[in-house]
FIKOLZA-1660 file (N, C-alpha, C; in steps of 0.1 Angstrom, whole numbers, plus 5000, padded with zeros to 4 digits):
% residues 258
   i   px   py   pz ch aa at
   1 7792 3250 4893  A  M  N
   1 7799 3249 4880  A  M CA
   1 7789 3254 4869  A  M  C
   2 7795 3262 4860  A  M  N
   2 7787 3267 4849  A  M CA
   2 7791 3260 4836  A  M  C
   3 7781 3256 4829  A  L  N
   3 7783 3249 4816  A  L CA
   3 7780 3258 4804  A  L  C
   4 7790 3260 4796  A  R  N
   4 7789 3268 4784  A  R CA
   4 7788 3259 4771  A  R  C
   5 7778 3262 4763  A  C  N
   5 7777 3255 4751  A  C CA
   5 7776 3265 4739  A  C  C
   6 7787 3266 4731  A  P  N
   6 7786 3275 4719  A  P CA
   6 7777 3270 4709  A  P  C
   7 7770 3279 4702  A  I  N
   7 7760 3276 4692  A  I CA
   7 7766 3279 4678  A  I  C
   8 7766 3269 4670  A  V  N
   8 7770 3271 4656  A  V CA
   8 7759 3272 4647  A  V  C
   9 7758 3282 4638  A  G  N
   9 7747 3284 4629  A  G CA
   9 7740 3297 4632  A  G  C
  10 7728 3298 4627  A  G  N
  10 7720 3310 4628  A  G CA
  10 7724 3320 4616  A  G  C
  11 7717 3330 4615  A  S  N
  11 7719 3340 4604  A  S CA
  11 7726 3352 4609  A  S  C
  12 7735 3357 4602  A  N  N
  12 7742 3369 4605  A  N CA
  12 7737 3381 4597  A  N  C
  13 7727 3379 4590  A  E  N
  13 7721 3390 4583  A  E CA
  13 7715 3401 4592  A  E  C
  14 7716 3414 4588  A  P  N
  14 7711 3424 4596  A  P CA
  14 7696 3422 4598  A  P  C
  15 7692 3425 4610  A  G  N
  15 7677 3423 4614  A  G CA
  15 7674 3410 4619  A  G  C
  16 7683 3400 4617  A  N  N
  16 7680 3387 4622  A  N CA
  16 7687 3385 4636  A  N  C
  17 7682 3376 4643  A  T  N
  17 7688 3373 4657  A  T CA
  17 7697 3361 4656  A  T  C
  18 7709 3362 4660  A  A  N
  18 7718 3351 4660  A  A CA
  18 7720 3346 4674  A  A  C
  19 7719 3333 4677  A  L  N
  19 7721 3328 4691  A  L CA
  19 7735 3324 4692  A  L  C
  20 7743 3332 4701  A  N  N
  20 7757 3330 4702  A  N CA
  20 7762 3320 4713  A  N  C
  21 7755 3321 4724  A  M  N
  21 7760 3314 4736  A  M CA
  21 7749 3310 4745  A  M  C
  22 7750 3298 4752  A  V  N
  22 7740 3294 4762  A  V CA
  22 7748 3291 4774  A  V  C
  23 7745 3297 4786  A  H  N
  23 7751 3294 4799  A  H CA
  23 7741 3286 4807  A  H  C
  24 7745 3275 4813  A  I  N
  24 7736 3268 4822  A  I CA
  24 7743 3267 4835  A  I  C
  25 7737 3273 4845  A  I  N
  25 7744 3274 4858  A  I CA
  25 7733 3271 4869  A  I  C
  26 7738 3266 4881  A  P  N
  26 7729 3264 4892  A  P CA
  26 7722 3277 4896  A  P  C
  27 7711 3276 4902  A  E  N
  27 7704 3288 4907  A  E CA
  27 7712 3296 4917  A  E  C
  28 7719 3289 4926  A  N  N
  28 7726 3296 4936  A  N CA
  28 7740 3301 4933  A  N  C
  29 7743 3300 4920  A  M  N
  29 7757 3305 4916  A  M CA
  29 7756 3319 4909  A  M  C
  30 7766 3327 4914  A  E  N
  30 7766 3341 4908  A  E CA
  30 7771 3340 4894  A  E  C
  31 7767 3349 4885  A  H  N
  31 7771 3349 4871  A  H CA
  31 7772 3364 4866  A  H  C
  32 7780 3366 4857  A  R  N
  32 7783 3379 4851  A  R CA
  32 7773 3381 4839  A  R  C
  33 7768 3392 4838  A  E  N
  33 7759 3395 4827  A  E CA
  33 7766 3403 4816  A  E  C
  34 7764 3399 4804  A  Y  N
  34 7770 3406 4793  A  Y CA
  34 7762 3403 4781  A  Y  C
  35 7761 3414 4771  A  G  N
  35 7753 3412 4759  A  G CA
  35 7738 3411 4762  A  G  C
  36 7732 3409 4752  A  E  N
  36 7717 3407 4753  A  E CA
  36 7715 3393 4757  A  E  C
  37 7706 3391 4766  A  E  N
  37 7704 3377 4771  A  E CA
  37 7689 3375 4775  A  E  C
  38 7686 3362 4776  A  N  N
  38 7673 3358 4781  A  N CA
  38 7675 3347 4791  A  N  C
  39 7668 3348 4802  A  K  N
  39 7670 3338 4813  A  K CA
  39 7657 3330 4814  A  K  C
  40 7660 3317 4817  A  S  N
  40 7649 3308 4820  A  S CA
  40 7654 3298 4832  A  S  C
  41 7645 3293 4839  A  K  N
  41 7648 3283 4850  A  K CA
  41 7642 3269 4846  A  K  C
  42 7651 3260 4847  A  V  N
  42 7646 3246 4844  A  V CA
  42 7653 3236 4854  A  V  C
  43 7645 3229 4862  A  D  N
  43 7650 3219 4871  A  D CA
  43 7662 3223 4879  A  D  C
  44 7661 3235 4885  A  G  N
  44 7671 3240 4894  A  G CA
  44 7683 3247 4887  A  G  C
  45 7682 3249 4874  A  Y  N
  45 7693 3255 4867  A  Y CA
  45 7688 3268 4861  A  Y  C
  46 7697 3278 4859  A  I  N
  46 7694 3291 4852  A  I CA
  46 7700 3289 4838  A  I  C
  47 7692 3291 4828  A  I  N
  47 7696 3290 4814  A  I CA
  47 7696 3304 4809  A  I  C
  48 7708 3308 4805  A  I  N
  48 7710 3322 4800  A  I CA
  48 7713 3321 4785  A  I  C
  49 7705 3327 4777  A  V  N
  49 7707 3327 4762  A  V CA
  49 7712 3341 4758  A  V  C
  50 7723 3341 4751  A  Y  N
  50 7728 3354 4746  A  Y CA
  50 7726 3355 4731  A  Y  C
  51 7722 3367 4727  A  Y  N
  51 7719 3370 4713  A  Y CA
  51 7728 3382 4708  A  Y  C
  52 7731 3382 4695  A  E  N
  52 7737 3394 4689  A  E CA
  52 7727 3404 4686  A  E  C
  53 7716 3400 4682  A  N  N
  53 7705 3409 4678  A  N CA
  53 7692 3405 4684  A  N  C
  54 7686 3413 4693  A  M  N
  54 7674 3409 4700  A  M CA
  54 7661 3414 4693  A  M  C
  55 7663 3420 4681  A  K  N
  55 7651 3426 4675  A  K CA
  55 7640 3416 4673  A  K  C
  56 7644 3404 4669  A  R  N
  56 7634 3394 4666  A  R CA
  56 7634 3383 4676  A  R  C
  57 7638 3386 4688  A  K  N
  57 7639 3375 4698  A  K CA
  57 7626 3370 4702  A  K  C
  58 7616 3378 4701  A  G  N
  58 7602 3373 4705  A  G CA
  58 7598 3362 4696  A  G  C
  59 7603 3361 4684  A  I  N
  59 7599 3350 4676  A  I CA
  59 7608 3338 4678  A  I  C
  60 7621 3340 4681  A  L  N
  60 7630 3329 4682  A  L CA
  60 7631 3324 4696  A  L  C
  61 7627 3331 4706  A  L  N
  61 7628 3326 4720  A  L CA
  61 7622 3312 4722  A  L  C
  62 7610 3310 4718  A  P  N
  62 7604 3297 4720  A  P CA
  62 7612 3286 4714  A  P  C
  63 7617 3288 4702  A  L  N
  63 7625 3278 4696  A  L CA
  63 7638 3276 4703  A  L  C
  64 7644 3288 4707  A  S  N
  64 7657 3286 4715  A  S CA
  64 7655 3279 4728  A  S  C
  65 7644 3281 4734  A  F  N
  65 7642 3275 4747  A  F CA
  65 7642 3259 4746  A  F  C
  66 7635 3254 4736  A  F  N
  66 7635 3240 4734  A  F CA
  66 7649 3235 4730  A  F  C
  67 7656 3243 4722  A  L  N
  67 7669 3240 4718  A  L CA
  67 7679 3239 4730  A  L  C
  68 7677 3248 4739  A  V  N
  68 7685 3248 4752  A  V CA
  68 7682 3235 4760  A  V  C
  69 7670 3231 4761  A  L  N
  69 7667 3219 4768  A  L CA
  69 7674 3207 4762  A  L  C
  70 7675 3207 4748  A  A  N
  70 7682 3196 4741  A  A CA
  70 7697 3197 4744  A  A  C
  71 7702 3209 4745  A  L  N
  71 7716 3211 4748  A  L CA
  71 7720 3207 4762  A  L  C
  72 7711 3208 4771  A  I  N
  72 7714 3204 4785  A  I CA
  72 7717 3189 4785  A  I  C
  73 7709 3181 4777  A  S  N
  73 7712 3167 4776  A  S CA
  73 7724 3164 4768  A  S  C
  74 7726 3172 4757  A  A  N
  74 7737 3169 4748  A  A CA
  74 7751 3173 4753  A  A  C
  75 7752 3185 4760  A  C  N
  75 7765 3189 4764  A  C CA
  75 7767 3191 4779  A  C  C
  76 7756 3191 4786  A  G  N
  76 7757 3194 4801  A  G CA
  76 7756 3183 4810  A  G  C
  77 7749 3172 4806  A  S  N
  77 7747 3161 4815  A  S CA
  77 7760 3153 4816  A  S  C
  78 7762 3149 4827  A  T  N
  78 7774 3140 4830  A  T CA
  78 7769 3126 4831  A  T  C
  79 7774 3117 4822  A  P  N
  79 7769 3103 4823  A  P CA
  79 7773 3097 4836  A  P  C
  80 7763 3090 4841  A  Q  N
  80 7766 3083 4854  A  Q CA
  80 7769 3069 4852  A  Q  C
  81 7780 3065 4859  A  T  N
  81 7784 3051 4857  A  T CA
  81 7774 3042 4865  A  T  C
  82 7768 3033 4858  A  P  N
  82 7758 3024 4865  A  P CA
  82 7765 3016 4876  A  P  C
  83 7759 3015 4887  A  V  N
  83 7764 3007 4898  A  V CA
  83 7759 2992 4896  A  V  C
  84 7769 2983 4894  A  P  N
  84 7765 2970 4892  A  P CA
  84 7757 2964 4904  A  P  C
  85 7747 2957 4901  A  A  N
  85 7739 2951 4912  A  A CA
  85 7747 2939 4918  A  A  C
  86 7746 2938 4931  A  E  N
  86 7752 2927 4938  A  E CA
  86 7746 2914 4934  A  E  C
  87 7754 2905 4930  A  P  N
  87 7748 2892 4926  A  P CA
  87 7741 2885 4938  A  P  C
  88 7730 2879 4935  A  A  N
  88 7722 2872 4946  A  A CA
  88 7731 2861 4952  A  A  C
  89 7730 2860 4965  A  S  N
  89 7738 2850 4972  A  S CA
  89 7733 2836 4969  A  S  C
  90 7742 2828 4966  A  T  N
  90 7739 2814 4962  A  T CA
  90 7740 2805 4974  A  T  C
  91 7745 2810 4986  A  Q  N
  91 7747 2802 4997  A  Q CA
  91 7733 2798 5003  A  Q  C
  92 7732 2786 5007  A  A  N
  92 7720 2781 5013  A  A CA
  92 7720 2787 5027  A  A  C
  93 7708 2791 5032  A  P  N
  93 7707 2797 5046  A  P CA
  93 7711 2787 5056  A  P  C
  94 7718 2792 5066  A  A  N
  94 7723 2783 5077  A  A CA
  94 7712 2776 5083  A  A  C
  95 7713 2763 5086  A  P  N
  95 7702 2756 5093  A  P CA
  95 7700 2761 5107  A  P  C
  96 7688 2762 5110  A  V  N
  96 7684 2767 5123  A  V CA
  96 7684 2755 5133  A  V  C
  97 7693 2756 5143  A  E  N
  97 7694 2745 5153  A  E CA
  97 7681 2745 5161  A  E  C
  98 7676 2733 5162  A  Q  N
  98 7664 2731 5170  A  Q CA
  98 7667 2725 5183  A  Q  C
  99 7661 2730 5193  A  A  N
  99 7664 2725 5207  A  A CA
  99 7659 2711 5208  A  A  C
 100 7667 2702 5213  A  A  N
 100 7663 2688 5215  A  A CA
 100 7651 2688 5225  A  A  C
 101 7641 2679 5222  A  P  N
 101 7629 2679 5231  A  P CA
 101 7633 2673 5244  A  P  C
 102 7628 2679 5254  A  V  N
 102 7630 2675 5268  A  V CA
 102 7621 2663 5271  A  V  C
 103 7627 2652 5274  A  I  N
 103 7620 2640 5277  A  I CA
 103 7620 2638 5293  A  I  C
 104 7608 2639 5298  A  A  N
 104 7608 2637 5313  A  A CA
 104 7611 2623 5317  A  A  C
 105 7619 2622 5327  A  A  N
 105 7623 2609 5332  A  A CA
 105 7610 2602 5338  A  A  C
 106 7609 2589 5335  A  P  N
 106 7597 2582 5340  A  P CA
 106 7597 2581 5355  A  P  C
 107 7585 2583 5360  A  E  N
 107 7584 2583 5375  A  E CA
 107 7587 2568 5380  A  E  C
 108 7595 2568 5390  A  R  N
 108 7598 2555 5397  A  R CA
 108 7586 2552 5406  A  R  C
 109 7582 2539 5405  A  P  N
 109 7572 2535 5415  A  P CA
 109 7578 2535 5429  A  P  C
 110 7570 2537 5439  A  P  N
 110 7576 2538 5453  A  P CA
 110 7582 2524 5456  A  P  C
 111 7593 2524 5462  A  E  N
 111 7600 2512 5466  A  E CA
 111 7592 2505 5477  A  E  C
 112 7591 2492 5475  A  I  N
 112 7584 2484 5485  A  I CA
 112 7594 2479 5495  A  I  C
 113 7592 2483 5507  A  Q  N
 113 7601 2479 5518  A  Q CA
 113 7599 2464 5521  A  Q  C
 114 7610 2456 5522  A  P  N
 114 7608 2442 5526  A  P CA
 114 7602 2440 5539  A  P  C
 115 7594 2430 5541  A  F  N
 115 7587 2428 5554  A  F CA
 115 7598 2423 5564  A  F  C
 116 7597 2428 5576  A  N  N
 116 7606 2424 5587  A  N CA
 116 7597 2417 5597  A  N  C
 117 7599 2403 5598  A  P  N
 117 7591 2396 5608  A  P CA
 117 7594 2400 5622  A  P  C
 118 7606 2405 5624  A  G  N
 118 7610 2410 5637  A  G CA
 118 7602 2422 5642  A  G  C
 119 7595 2429 5632  A  A  N
 119 7587 2440 5636  A  A CA
 119 7574 2436 5642  A  A  C
 120 7570 2423 5642  A  I  N
 120 7558 2419 5647  A  I CA
 120 7560 2417 5663  A  I  C
 121 7551 2424 5670  A  S  N
 121 7552 2423 5684  A  S CA
 121 7547 2410 5690  A  S  C
 122 7550 2407 5702  A  E  N
 122 7545 2395 5708  A  E CA
 122 7530 2395 5709  A  E  C
 123 7524 2406 5712  A  A  N
 123 7510 2407 5713  A  A CA
 123 7503 2404 5699  A  A  C
 124 7509 2410 5689  A  Q  N
 124 7504 2407 5675  A  Q CA
 124 7505 2392 5672  A  Q  C
 125 7516 2386 5676  A  Y  N
 125 7518 2372 5673  A  Y CA
 125 7507 2363 5680  A  Y  C
 126 7505 2366 5693  A  E  N
 126 7496 2358 5701  A  E CA
 126 7482 2360 5696  A  E  C
 127 7478 2372 5692  A  A  N
 127 7464 2375 5687  A  A CA
 127 7462 2368 5674  A  A  C
 128 7472 2368 5665  A  A  N
 128 7470 2361 5652  A  A CA
 128 7470 2346 5654  A  A  C
 129 7478 2341 5663  A  K  N
 129 7478 2326 5665  A  K CA
 129 7464 2322 5670  A  K  C
 130 7458 2329 5679  A  L  N
 130 7445 2325 5684  A  L CA
 130 7435 2325 5673  A  L  C
 131 7435 2335 5664  A  E  N
 131 7426 2336 5653  A  E CA
 131 7428 2324 5644  A  E  C
 132 7440 2321 5641  A  V  N
 132 7443 2309 5632  A  V CA
 132 7438 2296 5638  A  V  C
 133 7440 2295 5651  A  Q  N
 133 7436 2282 5657  A  Q CA
 133 7421 2281 5657  A  Q  C
 134 7414 2292 5658  A  A  N
 134 7399 2291 5657  A  A CA
 134 7395 2288 5643  A  A  C
 135 7402 2294 5633  A  F  N
 135 7399 2291 5619  A  F CA
 135 7400 2277 5616  A  F  C
 136 7411 2270 5620  A  I  N
 136 7414 2256 5617  A  I CA
 136 7404 2247 5625  A  I  C
 137 7400 2251 5637  A  A  N
 137 7390 2243 5644  A  A CA
 137 7377 2242 5636  A  A  C
 138 7373 2254 5631  A  D  N
 138 7361 2255 5623  A  D CA
 138 7362 2247 5610  A  D  C
 139 7374 2247 5604  A  L  N
 139 7376 2240 5592  A  L CA
 139 7376 2225 5594  A  L  C
 140 7381 2220 5606  A  N  N
 140 7381 2206 5609  A  N CA
 140 7366 2201 5610  A  N  C
 141 7358 2209 5616  A  R  N
 141 7344 2205 5617  A  R CA
 141 7337 2204 5603  A  R  C
 142 7340 2213 5594  A  I  N
 142 7334 2213 5581  A  I CA
 142 7339 2201 5573  A  I  C
 143 7352 2198 5575  A  I  N
 143 7358 2186 5567  A  I CA
 143 7352 2173 5573  A  I  C
 144 7350 2172 5586  A  R  N
 144 7344 2160 5591  A  R CA
 144 7330 2158 5586  A  R  C
 145 7323 2169 5584  A  A  N
 145 7309 2169 5579  A  A CA
 145 7309 2167 5564  A  A  C
 146 7320 2166 5557  A  R  N
 146 7322 2165 5543  A  R CA
 146 7314 2175 5535  A  R  C
 147 7314 2187 5541  A  N  N
 147 7306 2199 5535  A  N CA
 147 7315 2206 5525  A  N  C
 148 7314 2202 5513  A  Y  N
 148 7323 2208 5503  A  Y CA
 148 7321 2223 5501  A  Y  C
 149 7308 2227 5500  A  E  N
 149 7305 2242 5498  A  E CA
 149 7310 2250 5509  A  E  C
 150 7309 2246 5521  A  A  N
 150 7314 2254 5533  A  A CA
 150 7329 2254 5533  A  A  C
 151 7335 2243 5529  A  W  N
 151 7350 2243 5527  A  W CA
 151 7355 2253 5517  A  W  C
 152 7348 2253 5505  A  V  N
 152 7352 2262 5495  A  V CA
 152 7351 2277 5500  A  V  C
 153 7341 2280 5508  A  D  N
 153 7340 2293 5513  A  D CA
 153 7352 2298 5521  A  D  C
 154 7360 2288 5526  A  H  N
 154 7372 2291 5534  A  H CA
 154 7385 2292 5525  A  H  C
 155 7383 2291 5511  A  L  N
 155 7394 2292 5502  A  L CA
 155 7395 2305 5495  A  L  C
 156 7407 2309 5493  A  A  N
 156 7409 2321 5484  A  A CA
 156 7405 2317 5470  A  A  C
 157 7401 2327 5462  A  A  N
 157 7396 2325 5449  A  A CA
 157 7407 2318 5440  A  A  C
 158 7420 2323 5442  A  S  N
 158 7431 2317 5434  A  S CA
 158 7433 2302 5438  A  S  C
 159 7431 2299 5450  A  Y  N
 159 7433 2285 5454  A  Y CA
 159 7422 2276 5449  A  Y  C
 160 7410 2281 5449  A  H  N
 160 7398 2274 5444  A  H CA
 160 7400 2271 5429  A  H  C
 161 7406 2281 5421  A  T  N
 161 7409 2279 5407  A  T CA
 161 7419 2268 5406  A  T  C
 162 7429 2269 5414  A  L  N
 162 7440 2259 5413  A  L CA
 162 7436 2245 5415  A  L  C
 163 7427 2242 5425  A  I  N
 163 7423 2228 5428  A  I CA
 163 7414 2222 5417  A  I  C
 164 7409 2231 5408  A  N  N
 164 7401 2226 5397  A  N CA
 164 7408 2226 5384  A  N  C
 165 7421 2229 5384  A  S  N
 165 7429 2228 5372  A  S CA
 165 7433 2214 5369  A  S  C
 166 7435 2211 5356  A  R  N
 166 7438 2198 5351  A  R CA
 166 7451 2193 5356  A  R  C
 167 7461 2201 5356  A  D  N
 167 7475 2197 5360  A  D CA
 167 7475 2193 5375  A  D  C
 168 7468 2202 5383  A  F  N
 168 7467 2199 5397  A  F CA
 168 7460 2186 5400  A  F  C
 169 7449 2183 5393  A  L  N
 169 7442 2171 5396  A  L CA
 169 7449 2159 5391  A  L  C
 170 7457 2160 5380  A  E  N
 170 7465 2148 5376  A  E CA
 170 7476 2145 5386  A  E  C
 171 7482 2155 5391  A  E  N
 171 7493 2153 5401  A  E CA
 171 7487 2147 5414  A  E  C
 172 7476 2152 5418  A  R  N
 172 7470 2146 5430  A  R CA
 172 7465 2132 5428  A  R  C
 173 7461 2129 5416  A  T  N
 173 7456 2115 5413  A  T CA
 173 7468 2105 5414  A  T  C
 174 7480 2109 5410  A  E  N
 174 7492 2101 5411  A  E CA
 174 7496 2099 5426  A  E  C
 175 7495 2110 5433  A  E  N
 175 7499 2110 5447  A  E CA
 175 7489 2100 5455  A  E  C
 176 7476 2101 5451  A  L  N
 176 7466 2093 5458  A  L CA
 176 7469 2078 5455  A  L  C
 177 7472 2075 5442  A  Y  N
 177 7475 2061 5438  A  Y CA
 177 7487 2056 5446  A  Y  C
 178 7498 2063 5447  A  R  N
 178 7510 2059 5455  A  R CA
 178 7507 2056 5469  A  R  C
 179 7498 2065 5475  A  R  N
 179 7495 2063 5489  A  R CA
 179 7486 2051 5491  A  R  C
 180 7477 2048 5482  A  D  N
 180 7469 2036 5483  A  D CA
 180 7477 2023 5481  A  D  C
 181 7488 2024 5473  A  V  N
 181 7497 2012 5471  A  V CA
 181 7504 2010 5484  A  V  C
 182 7509 2020 5491  A  I  N
 182 7516 2019 5503  A  I CA
 182 7507 2013 5514  A  I  C
 183 7495 2018 5515  A  V  N
 183 7486 2013 5525  A  V CA
 183 7483 1998 5522  A  V  C
 184 7482 1994 5510  A  A  N
 184 7479 1980 5507  A  A CA
 184 7491 1971 5511  A  A  C
 185 7503 1976 5508  A  Q  N
 185 7515 1968 5512  A  Q CA
 185 7516 1967 5527  A  Q  C
 186 7513 1978 5535  A  N  N
 186 7514 1977 5549  A  N CA
 186 7503 1968 5555  A  N  C
 187 7492 1966 5548  A  M  N
 187 7482 1957 5553  A  M CA
 187 7483 1943 5547  A  M  C
 188 7494 1941 5539  A  G  N
 188 7496 1927 5534  A  G CA
 188 7488 1924 5522  A  G  C
 189 7482 1934 5516  A  R  N
 189 7475 1931 5504  A  R CA
 189 7483 1933 5491  A  R  C
 190 7479 1927 5480  A  D  N
 190 7486 1928 5468  A  D CA
 190 7485 1942 5462  A  D  C
 191 7496 1949 5461  A  P  N
 191 7495 1963 5456  A  P CA
 191 7490 1964 5441  A  P  C
 192 7491 1952 5434  A  R  N
 192 7487 1952 5420  A  R CA
 192 7472 1952 5419  A  R  C
 193 7465 1950 5430  A  M  N
 193 7451 1949 5431  A  M CA
 193 7445 1963 5434  A  M  C
 194 7454 1973 5437  A  V  N
 194 7449 1986 5441  A  V CA
 194 7443 1993 5428  A  V  C
 195 7431 1998 5430  A  E  N
 195 7424 2005 5419  A  E CA
 195 7428 2020 5419  A  E  C
 196 7431 2025 5407  A  R  N
 196 7435 2039 5406  A  R CA
 196 7422 2048 5406  A  R  C
 197 7421 2057 5415  A  R  N
 197 7410 2066 5416  A  R CA
 197 7414 2079 5409  A  R  C
 198 7405 2083 5399  A  I  N
 198 7408 2095 5391  A  I CA
 198 7401 2107 5397  A  I  C
 199 7409 2117 5399  A  L  N
 199 7403 2130 5404  A  L CA
 199 7400 2139 5392  A  L  C
 200 7387 2142 5391  A  R  N
 200 7384 2151 5379  A  R CA
 200 7379 2165 5383  A  R  C
 201 7375 2167 5395  A  T  N
 201 7370 2180 5400  A  T CA
 201 7376 2183 5413  A  T  C
 202 7374 2196 5417  A  G  N
 202 7378 2200 5430  A  G CA
 202 7370 2193 5441  A  G  C
 203 7358 2189 5438  A  R  N
 203 7350 2181 5448  A  R CA
 203 7357 2168 5450  A  R  C
 204 7362 2161 5439  A  D  N
 204 7369 2148 5441  A  D CA
 204 7381 2150 5449  A  D  C
 205 7388 2161 5447  A  F  N
 205 7400 2163 5456  A  F CA
 205 7396 2165 5470  A  F  C
 206 7385 2172 5473  A  F  N
 206 7381 2174 5487  A  F CA
 206 7377 2160 5493  A  F  C
 207 7369 2152 5486  A  L  N
 207 7364 2140 5492  A  L CA
 207 7375 2129 5493  A  L  C
 208 7384 2128 5484  A  H  N
 208 7394 2117 5484  A  H CA
 208 7407 2121 5490  A  H  C
 209 7410 2134 5491  A  I  N
 209 7423 2138 5497  A  I CA
 209 7422 2145 5510  A  I  C
 210 7413 2155 5510  A  V  N
 210 7412 2164 5522  A  V CA
 210 7405 2157 5533  A  V  C
 211 7393 2151 5531  A  V  N
 211 7385 2145 5541  A  V CA
 211 7393 2134 5549  A  V  C
 212 7400 2125 5542  A  P  N
 212 7406 2114 5550  A  P CA
 212 7418 2119 5558  A  P  C
 213 7424 2131 5554  A  S  N
 213 7437 2134 5560  A  S CA
 213 7437 2148 5568  A  S  C
 214 7427 2156 5567  A  R  N
 214 7428 2169 5573  A  R CA
 214 7417 2173 5582  A  R  C
 215 7410 2163 5588  A  S  N
 215 7399 2166 5597  A  S CA
 215 7402 2167 5611  A  S  C
 216 7415 2165 5615  A  N  N
 216 7419 2167 5629  A  N CA
 216 7432 2175 5630  A  N  C
 217 7434 2185 5622  A  D  N
 217 7446 2193 5623  A  D CA
 217 7446 2201 5636  A  D  C
 218 7459 2204 5640  A  R  N
 218 7461 2212 5652  A  R CA
 218 7472 2222 5649  A  R  C
 219 7469 2235 5653  A  V  N
 219 7479 2245 5650  A  V CA
 219 7487 2247 5663  A  V  C
 220 7500 2245 5662  A  D  N
 220 7510 2247 5673  A  D CA
 220 7518 2260 5671  A  D  C
 221 7520 2265 5659  A  D  N
 221 7528 2276 5657  A  D CA
 221 7525 2283 5644  A  D  C
 222 7528 2296 5643  A  I  N
 222 7526 2303 5630  A  I CA
 222 7539 2311 5628  A  I  C
 223 7541 2314 5615  A  D  N
 223 7552 2323 5610  A  D CA
 223 7546 2334 5602  A  D  C
 224 7549 2346 5604  A  F  N
 224 7544 2357 5596  A  F CA
 224 7552 2358 5583  A  F  C
 225 7545 2358 5572  A  V  N
 225 7551 2360 5559  A  V CA
 225 7550 2375 5555  A  V  C
 226 7539 2381 5559  A  S  N
 226 7537 2396 5558  A  S CA
 226 7527 2399 5570  A  S  C
 227 7523 2412 5570  A  E  N
 227 7515 2416 5581  A  E CA
 227 7501 2409 5581  A  E  C
 228 7497 2404 5569  A  N  N
 228 7484 2398 5568  A  N CA
 228 7484 2384 5563  A  N  C
 229 7496 2378 5563  A  R  N
 229 7498 2364 5558  A  R CA
 229 7507 2356 5567  A  R  C
 230 7502 2344 5570  A  V  N
 230 7510 2335 5579  A  V CA
 230 7510 2321 5574  A  V  C
 231 7520 2313 5578  A  K  N
 231 7520 2299 5576  A  K CA
 231 7517 2292 5590  A  K  C
 232 7507 2282 5589  A  A  N
 232 7503 2275 5601  A  A CA
 232 7510 2262 5602  A  A  C
 233 7516 2259 5614  A  F  N
 233 7524 2246 5616  A  F CA
 233 7518 2238 5627  A  F  C
 234 7520 2225 5625  A  T  N
 234 7518 2216 5636  A  T CA
 234 7531 2209 5640  A  T  C
 235 7532 2205 5652  A  I  N
 235 7545 2199 5657  A  I CA
 235 7542 2184 5660  A  I  C
 236 7549 2175 5654  A  D  N
 236 7546 2161 5656  A  D CA
 236 7553 2156 5669  A  D  C
 237 7552 2143 5672  A  T  N
 237 7558 2137 5684  A  T CA
 237 7573 2138 5684  A  T  C
 238 7579 2139 5673  A  R  N
 238 7594 2140 5672  A  R CA
 238 7599 2155 5673  A  R  C
 239 7589 2164 5674  A  G  N
 239 7593 2178 5674  A  G CA
 239 7595 2185 5661  A  G  C
 240 7591 2178 5650  A  N  N
 240 7592 2184 5637  A  N CA
 240 7580 2194 5634  A  N  C
 241 7583 2205 5628  A  R  N
 241 7573 2214 5625  A  R CA
 241 7568 2211 5611  A  R  C
 242 7555 2207 5610  A  L  N
 242 7549 2203 5597  A  L CA
 242 7539 2214 5593  A  L  C
 243 7541 2219 5580  A  I  N
 243 7532 2230 5576  A  I CA
 243 7518 2224 5573  A  I  C
 244 7508 2232 5578  A  L  N
 244 7494 2228 5575  A  L CA
 244 7488 2236 5564  A  L  C
 245 7488 2249 5566  A  Y  N
 245 7482 2258 5556  A  Y CA
 245 7490 2271 5554  A  Y  C
 246 7488 2277 5543  A  D  N
 246 7493 2291 5540  A  D CA
 246 7480 2299 5540  A  D  C
 247 7479 2308 5550  A  L  N
 247 7467 2316 5552  A  L CA
 247 7469 2331 5550  A  L  C
 248 7459 2338 5546  A  E  N
 248 7460 2352 5544  A  E CA
 248 7446 2359 5547  A  E  C
 249 7447 2371 5553  A  I  N
 249 7435 2378 5555  A  I CA
 249 7430 2385 5542  A  I  C
 250 7419 2381 5537  A  I  N
 250 7413 2387 5525  A  I CA
 250 7399 2392 5528  A  I  C
 251 7396 2405 5526  A  D  N
 251 7383 2411 5529  A  D CA
 251 7379 2408 5544  A  D  C
 252 7389 2409 5552  A  G  N
 252 7387 2408 5567  A  G CA
 252 7386 2394 5572  A  G  C
 253 7388 2384 5564  A  R  N
 253 7387 2370 5568  A  R CA
 253 7399 2362 5565  A  R  C
 254 7402 2352 5573  A  W  N
 254 7413 2343 5569  A  W CA
 254 7408 2334 5559  A  W  C
 255 7417 2332 5549  A  K  N
 255 7414 2323 5537  A  K CA
 255 7427 2314 5535  A  K  C
 256 7424 2302 5530  A  I  N
 256 7435 2293 5525  A  I CA
 256 7439 2297 5512  A  I  C
 257 7453 2300 5511  A  V  N
 257 7458 2304 5498  A  V CA
 257 7467 2293 5492  A  V  C
 258 7470 2283 5500  A  S  N
 258 7477 2271 5495  A  S CA
 258 7478 2261 5506  A  S  C
% end
């Protein structure tokens, strides 16, 4: 596209140069030449200035050139419609979903299989019974000798703690008093005259309870509670099974646990 801008003004007097027309065309566009002209190139455009009289064009060309540049802005430029900027989004960013933490399931402790007494063979039963009978025979000897320290050596630590506890000794004191009252009645003595013996230590329990009653125990049978624990029984003249001790193998030795 060619842009023509007519020029108003200038002098028409002879000898003066009058600027009649300015053509502004792209460089790659063909154009027709007519009259006296002067060409210039500015920013990809050809600017053609036509004069009626070129005698003094050497003086006026510089002025005309700057005038043409002003004309490019005045009559050739096409105003560009400003593109409105897109308003900034006011929407909050979508929340980022976070994966729920994976919680490992707690490890289950291995299930303890219940003990099956039927799994004990006859040979195991007989061997354990012989060991328990030998243990009780040795215990009877220690009790008859009233050897408290040796007797304690045959006790589990938990049972030794128990026989020295206050509650245990108070209960055994009451049992001892009732037994003494019964003995007095059977012998025809006045039970009101029975003196209460107070058990204050495990040694008192040994001397007043164990020595008089447990120096001649006999093991007739055993029951397995676990592979390493048995209950020892004696059988009286009526055929009743009476429990003697609860025994367990601890550190390779049989011990009284109750």
